[in-house]
C-alpha positions as a Markdown table, in Angstrom:
| # | Residue | x | y | z |
|---|---|---|---|---|
| 1 | Met | -25.4 | 9.0 | 10.2 |
| 2 | Pro | -27.9 | 11.0 | 8.1 |
| 3 | Lys | -30.7 | 9.0 | 6.6 |
| 4 | Val | -32.3 | 9.7 | 3.2 |
| 5 | Leu | -35.4 | 8.2 | 1.6 |
| 6 | Ile | -35.3 | 7.8 | -2.2 |
| 7 | Ser | -38.9 | 7.5 | -3.3 |
| 8 | Asp | -38.4 | 7.6 | -7.0 |
| 9 | Lys | -36.4 | 5.5 | -9.4 |
| 10 | Leu | -32.8 | 6.7 | -9.5 |
| 11 | Ser | -29.7 | 5.1 | -10.9 |
| 12 | Thr | -27.4 | 3.0 | -8.8 |
| 13 | Glu | -24.8 | 5.7 | -9.4 |
| 14 | Ala | -27.0 | 8.2 | -7.6 |
| 15 | Ile | -27.5 | 5.9 | -4.7 |
| 16 | Ser | -23.7 | 5.3 | -4.5 |
| 17 | Ile | -23.1 | 9.0 | -4.3 |
| 18 | Phe | -25.2 | 9.3 | -1.2 |
| 19 | Glu | -23.6 | 6.2 | 0.4 |
| 20 | Ser | -20.0 | 7.3 | -0.4 |
| 21 | Ala | -20.8 | 10.6 | 1.4 |
| 22 | Gly | -21.7 | 8.5 | 4.5 |
| 23 | Ile | -25.5 | 8.8 | 4.1 |
| 24 | Asn | -27.7 | 5.9 | 4.9 |
| 25 | Val | -30.1 | 5.3 | 2.0 |
| 26 | Asp | -33.5 | 3.6 | 1.9 |
| 27 | Phe | -34.6 | 3.1 | -1.7 |
| 28 | Lys | -38.4 | 2.7 | -1.9 |
| 29 | Pro | -39.7 | 3.8 | -5.2 |
| 30 | Gly | -43.5 | 3.6 | -5.8 |
| 31 | Leu | -44.7 | 4.6 | -2.4 |
| 32 | Ser | -48.2 | 6.0 | -2.2 |
| 33 | Ala | -48.8 | 9.4 | -0.7 |
| 34 | Glu | -50.3 | 7.8 | 2.4 |
| 35 | Glu | -47.3 | 5.4 | 2.8 |
| 36 | Leu | -44.9 | 8.3 | 2.5 |
| 37 | Lys | -46.8 | 10.3 | 5.2 |
| 38 | Gln | -46.4 | 7.3 | 7.6 |
| 39 | Ile | -42.6 | 7.1 | 7.3 |
| 40 | Ile | -41.2 | 10.5 | 6.2 |
| 41 | His | -40.6 | 11.6 | 9.8 |
| 42 | Asn | -37.9 | 8.8 | 10.0 |
| 43 | Tyr | -35.6 | 10.6 | 7.5 |
| 44 | Asp | -33.3 | 13.6 | 7.4 |
| 45 | Gly | -33.8 | 14.0 | 3.6 |
| 46 | Leu | -36.0 | 13.0 | 0.7 |
| 47 | Ala | -34.6 | 12.5 | -2.8 |
| 48 | Ile | -37.1 | 12.5 | -5.6 |
| 49 | Arg | -37.5 | 13.1 | -9.3 |
| 50 | Ser | -41.0 | 13.8 | -10.8 |
| 51 | Ala | -43.1 | 10.8 | -9.7 |
| 52 | Thr | -43.3 | 11.8 | -6.0 |
| 53 | Lys | -45.4 | 14.9 | -5.4 |
| 54 | Val | -44.2 | 16.8 | -2.3 |
| 55 | Thr | -46.8 | 19.1 | -0.8 |
| 56 | Ala | -46.7 | 21.4 | 2.2 |
| 57 | Glu | -49.0 | 18.9 | 4.0 |
| 58 | Leu | -46.5 | 16.2 | 3.5 |
| 59 | Leu | -43.5 | 18.3 | 4.7 |
| 60 | His | -45.4 | 19.2 | 7.9 |
| 61 | Trp | -47.1 | 15.9 | 8.5 |
| 62 | Pro | -46.8 | 15.0 | 12.2 |
| 63 | Glu | -45.0 | 11.9 | 13.5 |
| 64 | Thr | -47.2 | 8.9 | 13.9 |
């Protein structure tokens, strides 16, 4: 099953859309950039709004 990290505040309806599509969701708003780097490799996708800043470094961060 695909796994998505939601790292910004989203509505419960948005989370339900992912789950009804068979996607496992971890809802963790408020992660620091460092915390995100440590766990991003565990996910198939990342759902954000404007609070999370996604950089090339983050997308290419090696597994730890």
